[in-house]
BANUBA-669712 format. One record per residue (C-alpha): x, y, z. Coordinates in nm, 2 decimals, padded with zeros to 4 digits, always signed. Example, Ala and Ser with C-alpha at 12.3 -4.5 7.8 and 13.67 -1.06 7.14 Angstrom:
# residues 2
+--------+--------+--------+
!      u !      v !      w !
+--------+--------+--------+
! +01.23 ! -00.45 ! +00.78 !
! +01.37 ! -00.11 ! +00.71 !
+--------+--------+--------+
This chain:
# residues 263
+--------+--------+--------+
!      u !      v !      w !
+--------+--------+--------+
! +01.63 ! +03.08 ! -02.97 !
! +01.58 ! +02.79 ! -03.21 !
! +01.60 ! +02.44 ! -03.06 !
! +01.91 ! +02.23 ! -03.13 !
! +01.85 ! +01.95 ! -03.38 !
! +01.81 ! +01.61 ! -03.22 !
! +02.00 ! +01.30 ! -03.30 !
! +01.79 ! +01.05 ! -03.51 !
! +01.94 ! +00.76 ! -03.31 !
! +01.92 ! +00.87 ! -02.94 !
! +01.69 ! +01.18 ! -02.96 !
! +01.96 ! +01.38 ! -02.78 !
! +02.08 ! +01.72 ! -02.89 !
! +02.43 ! +01.58 ! -02.88 !
! +02.43 ! +01.34 ! -03.18 !
! +02.57 ! +00.99 ! -03.15 !
! +02.50 ! +00.89 ! -03.51 !
! +02.73 ! +00.89 ! -03.81 !
! +03.09 ! +00.76 ! -03.83 !
! +03.16 ! +00.79 ! -03.46 !
! +03.11 ! +00.47 ! -03.26 !
! +02.84 ! +00.46 ! -03.00 !
! +02.86 ! +00.29 ! -02.66 !
! +02.58 ! +00.18 ! -02.42 !
! +02.60 ! +00.08 ! -02.06 !
! +02.34 ! -00.13 ! -01.88 !
! +02.31 ! -00.08 ! -01.50 !
! +02.06 ! -00.12 ! -01.22 !
! +01.98 ! +00.05 ! -00.90 !
! +01.78 ! -00.01 ! -00.59 !
! +01.49 ! +00.23 ! -00.55 !
! +01.36 ! +00.22 ! -00.19 !
! +00.99 ! +00.26 ! -00.14 !
! +00.78 ! +00.37 ! +00.16 !
! +00.44 ! +00.25 ! +00.24 !
! +00.26 ! -00.02 ! +00.03 !
! +00.37 ! +00.08 ! -00.32 !
! +00.23 ! -00.13 ! -00.60 !
! +00.49 ! -00.36 ! -00.75 !
! +00.75 ! -00.31 ! -00.48 !
! +00.90 ! -00.61 ! -00.30 !
! +01.15 ! -00.69 ! -00.03 !
! +01.50 ! -00.75 ! -00.16 !
! +01.71 ! -00.96 ! +00.08 !
! +02.04 ! -00.85 ! -00.07 !
! +01.97 ! -00.47 ! -00.02 !
! +01.77 ! -00.54 ! +00.30 !
! +01.48 ! -00.31 ! +00.21 !
! +01.15 ! -00.29 ! +00.02 !
! +01.22 ! -00.14 ! -00.32 !
! +01.20 ! -00.13 ! -00.69 !
! +01.48 ! -00.27 ! -00.90 !
! +01.48 ! -00.06 ! -01.22 !
! +01.71 ! -00.13 ! -01.52 !
! +01.87 ! +00.14 ! -01.73 !
! +02.06 ! +00.17 ! -02.06 !
! +02.27 ! +00.48 ! -02.10 !
! +02.47 ! +00.60 ! -02.40 !
! +02.82 ! +00.75 ! -02.37 !
! +02.67 ! +01.10 ! -02.34 !
! +02.48 ! +01.02 ! -02.03 !
! +02.14 ! +01.01 ! -02.19 !
! +01.89 ! +00.73 ! -02.09 !
! +01.83 ! +00.52 ! -02.40 !
! +01.57 ! +00.30 ! -02.23 !
! +01.47 ! +00.20 ! -01.88 !
! +01.23 ! -00.04 ! -01.72 !
! +01.07 ! -00.04 ! -01.37 !
! +01.09 ! -00.38 ! -01.21 !
! +00.98 ! -00.54 ! -00.89 !
! +01.24 ! -00.52 ! -00.61 !
! +01.29 ! -00.90 ! -00.58 !
! +01.40 ! -00.97 ! -00.95 !
! +01.75 ! -01.06 ! -01.06 !
! +01.96 ! -00.75 ! -01.16 !
! +01.96 ! -00.86 ! -01.53 !
! +01.60 ! -00.97 ! -01.54 !
! +01.43 ! -00.85 ! -01.86 !
! +01.76 ! -00.72 ! -02.02 !
! +01.66 ! -00.83 ! -02.37 !
! +01.34 ! -00.63 ! -02.37 !
! +01.53 ! -00.32 ! -02.27 !
! +01.84 ! -00.36 ! -02.48 !
! +01.71 ! -00.50 ! -02.81 !
! +01.52 ! -00.18 ! -02.91 !
! +01.83 ! +00.03 ! -02.84 !
! +02.05 ! -00.19 ! -03.06 !
! +01.79 ! -00.19 ! -03.34 !
! +01.77 ! +00.19 ! -03.33 !
! +02.14 ! +00.24 ! -03.34 !
! +02.22 ! -00.03 ! -03.59 !
! +02.09 ! +00.20 ! -03.87 !
! +02.28 ! +00.50 ! -03.78 !
! +02.62 ! +00.41 ! -03.63 !
! +02.92 ! +00.23 ! -03.77 !
! +03.01 ! +00.04 ! -03.45 !
! +02.83 ! -00.02 ! -03.12 !
! +02.99 ! -00.10 ! -02.78 !
! +02.83 ! -00.24 ! -02.46 !
! +02.94 ! -00.24 ! -02.10 !
! +02.78 ! -00.43 ! -01.82 !
! +02.85 ! -00.55 ! -01.46 !
! +02.86 ! -00.91 ! -01.34 !
! +02.49 ! -00.93 ! -01.33 !
! +02.49 ! -00.95 ! -01.72 !
! +02.75 ! -01.23 ! -01.73 !
! +02.55 ! -01.50 ! -01.89 !
! +02.57 ! -01.70 ! -02.22 !
! +02.25 ! -01.55 ! -02.36 !
! +02.39 ! -01.20 ! -02.33 !
! +02.72 ! -01.29 ! -02.49 !
! +02.56 ! -01.46 ! -02.78 !
! +02.32 ! -01.17 ! -02.84 !
! +02.59 ! -00.90 ! -02.85 !
! +02.82 ! -01.12 ! -03.06 !
! +02.54 ! -01.19 ! -03.31 !
! +02.49 ! -00.81 ! -03.34 !
! +02.86 ! -00.75 ! -03.39 !
! +02.88 ! -00.54 ! -03.07 !
! +03.21 ! -00.49 ! -02.90 !
! +03.15 ! -00.56 ! -02.53 !
! +03.32 ! -00.57 ! -02.19 !
! +03.13 ! -00.75 ! -01.91 !
! +03.25 ! -00.81 ! -01.56 !
! +03.30 ! -01.18 ! -01.49 !
! +03.25 ! -01.33 ! -01.14 !
! +03.57 ! -01.48 ! -01.00 !
! +03.60 ! -01.86 ! -00.96 !
! +03.87 ! -02.11 ! -00.88 !
! +03.95 ! -02.18 ! -01.25 !
! +04.01 ! -01.81 ! -01.32 !
! +04.22 ! -01.76 ! -01.02 !
! +04.43 ! -02.06 ! -01.10 !
! +04.51 ! -01.90 ! -01.44 !
! +04.66 ! -01.60 ! -01.28 !
! +04.80 ! -01.77 ! -00.97 !
! +05.14 ! -01.64 ! -01.03 !
! +05.01 ! -01.28 ! -01.00 !
! +04.84 ! -01.36 ! -00.67 !
! +05.16 ! -01.42 ! -00.48 !
! +05.28 ! -01.12 ! -00.28 !
! +05.58 ! -00.96 ! -00.46 !
! +05.92 ! -01.01 ! -00.28 !
! +06.08 ! -00.72 ! -00.10 !
! +05.95 ! -00.42 ! +00.08 !
! +05.61 ! -00.32 ! -00.06 !
! +05.61 ! +00.02 ! -00.25 !
! +05.39 ! +00.31 ! -00.15 !
! +05.24 ! +00.32 ! -00.50 !
! +04.98 ! +00.07 ! -00.62 !
! +05.12 ! -00.21 ! -00.83 !
! +04.89 ! -00.31 ! -01.12 !
! +04.92 ! -00.61 ! -01.34 !
! +04.71 ! -00.69 ! -01.65 !
! +04.68 ! -01.02 ! -01.84 !
! +04.44 ! -01.18 ! -02.09 !
! +04.38 ! -01.55 ! -02.17 !
! +04.12 ! -01.77 ! -02.33 !
! +03.85 ! -01.93 ! -02.11 !
! +03.54 ! -02.14 ! -02.16 !
! +03.29 ! -02.20 ! -01.88 !
! +03.08 ! -02.51 ! -01.88 !
! +02.77 ! -02.32 ! -01.99 !
! +02.95 ! -02.15 ! -02.28 !
! +02.95 ! -02.29 ! -02.63 !
! +03.29 ! -02.16 ! -02.72 !
! +03.60 ! -02.00 ! -02.56 !
! +03.61 ! -01.63 ! -02.50 !
! +03.88 ! -01.38 ! -02.41 !
! +03.91 ! -01.29 ! -02.04 !
! +04.11 ! -00.99 ! -01.91 !
! +04.23 ! -01.00 ! -01.55 !
! +04.35 ! -00.70 ! -01.34 !
! +04.54 ! -00.75 ! -01.02 !
! +04.62 ! -00.46 ! -00.78 !
! +04.85 ! -00.47 ! -00.49 !
! +04.78 ! -00.19 ! -00.24 !
! +05.00 ! -00.08 ! +00.05 !
! +04.90 ! -00.23 ! +00.39 !
! +04.66 ! -00.48 ! +00.23 !
! +04.73 ! -00.85 ! +00.27 !
! +04.55 ! -00.97 ! -00.04 !
! +04.53 ! -00.83 ! -00.39 !
! +04.23 ! -00.68 ! -00.55 !
! +04.13 ! -00.90 ! -00.85 !
! +03.88 ! -00.84 ! -01.13 !
! +03.79 ! -01.03 ! -01.44 !
! +03.63 ! -00.90 ! -01.76 !
! +03.50 ! -01.11 ! -02.06 !
! +03.54 ! -00.93 ! -02.39 !
! +03.56 ! -00.96 ! -02.76 !
! +03.77 ! -00.65 ! -02.81 !
! +04.11 ! -00.69 ! -02.96 !
! +04.28 ! -00.40 ! -02.78 !
! +04.54 ! -00.44 ! -02.50 !
! +04.43 ! -00.58 ! -02.17 !
! +04.50 ! -00.24 ! -02.00 !
! +04.28 ! -00.06 ! -02.25 !
! +04.01 ! -00.31 ! -02.21 !
! +04.00 ! -00.24 ! -01.84 !
! +04.01 ! +00.13 ! -01.90 !
! +03.71 ! +00.10 ! -02.13 !
! +03.51 ! -00.11 ! -01.88 !
! +03.58 ! +00.13 ! -01.60 !
! +03.39 ! +00.40 ! -01.78 !
! +03.08 ! +00.21 ! -01.68 !
! +03.12 ! +00.38 ! -01.34 !
! +03.00 ! +00.71 ! -01.50 !
! +02.66 ! +00.55 ! -01.55 !
! +02.63 ! +00.51 ! -01.17 !
! +02.73 ! +00.87 ! -01.13 !
! +02.46 ! +00.98 ! -01.37 !
! +02.20 ! +00.79 ! -01.17 !
! +02.33 ! +00.95 ! -00.85 !
! +02.29 ! +01.30 ! -01.01 !
! +01.94 ! +01.21 ! -01.12 !
! +01.84 ! +01.10 ! -00.77 !
! +01.99 ! +01.41 ! -00.61 !
! +01.80 ! +01.64 ! -00.86 !
! +01.47 ! +01.46 ! -00.79 !
! +01.55 ! +01.47 ! -00.42 !
! +01.41 ! +01.11 ! -00.40 !
! +01.63 ! +01.02 ! -00.10 !
! +01.45 ! +01.27 ! +00.11 !
! +01.09 ! +01.20 ! +00.01 !
! +00.84 ! +01.01 ! +00.21 !
! +00.52 ! +00.83 ! +00.12 !
! +00.21 ! +01.03 ! +00.19 !
! -00.02 ! +00.90 ! +00.47 !
! -00.31 ! +00.88 ! +00.22 !
! -00.40 ! +00.56 ! +00.04 !
! -00.10 ! +00.42 ! -00.15 !
! -00.04 ! +00.57 ! -00.49 !
! +00.11 ! +00.35 ! -00.77 !
! +00.46 ! +00.46 ! -00.86 !
! +00.49 ! +00.64 ! -01.19 !
! +00.84 ! +00.59 ! -01.32 !
! +00.99 ! +00.84 ! -01.57 !
! +01.32 ! +00.96 ! -01.71 !
! +01.32 ! +01.34 ! -01.77 !
! +01.57 ! +01.49 ! -02.02 !
! +01.79 ! +01.79 ! -01.94 !
! +02.10 ! +01.95 ! -02.09 !
! +02.33 ! +01.77 ! -01.85 !
! +02.17 ! +01.44 ! -01.74 !
! +01.85 ! +01.24 ! -01.74 !
! +01.69 ! +01.27 ! -01.40 !
! +01.50 ! +00.98 ! -01.24 !
! +01.18 ! +01.05 ! -01.06 !
! +00.92 ! +00.85 ! -00.88 !
! +00.58 ! +00.99 ! -00.82 !
! +00.52 ! +00.75 ! -00.54 !
! +00.78 ! +00.95 ! -00.34 !
! +00.61 ! +01.26 ! -00.19 !
! +00.83 ! +01.56 ! -00.11 !
! +00.62 ! +01.84 ! +00.06 !
! +00.89 ! +02.10 ! +00.01 !
! +00.90 ! +02.05 ! -00.36 !
! +00.53 ! +02.02 ! -00.40 !
! +00.48 ! +02.35 ! -00.21 !
! +00.68 ! +02.52 ! -00.48 !
! +00.44 ! +02.39 ! -00.75 !
! +00.67 ! +02.11 ! -00.86 !
+--------+--------+--------+
């Protein structure tokens, strides 16, 4: 059977080039290590010794680029080295590029980079007193008996932090859930012109990247592997393509059951 042609932009058999827009999603995970793995470090937030790799996925679930980092670095550390080559590769083949990122990527350098590249973006913005004051009227519990369904409110407004050189659009989502005293609030900074509800819907697709990572970890069975009692082996980090997802493997993890089957 002949091989399917690969996309010149992503290398995937499911092409993302041409008139269709392409979207990328940057995310990070904790990758626990066992034994004295080279480059691993203790992360106080996760409470374990680990690596802290960074990934960029496209909308098809393929890994565009990844980097293995020490466990004690910031979640967005080295984002430019990982993201810039992806943007350069797609810029020649797609009409419009979009980017999604969590609150770790909420910094002026990231905003200025994607805006200079004319990339549509949605990035989670950490809450602060100024942002909460702007939507204070939505944070008051609605009068009357609370309904059984979730009440959702969307609003957008201009906002400029002290470290920003200009004002940007911020979208807020407020959810009131039954039997919860306080609402669930989230903020997103964006340059998209679509409605606030559609901006939130677009950002929420970022969660699929976390699902792809979970699938990759399950396929590699990394959660069940243990370091060999022999001298520590440096971790070899790779992303392996498959028809459905890109699996994440770490050779520093030893899984006797899989190795006994010649894998």
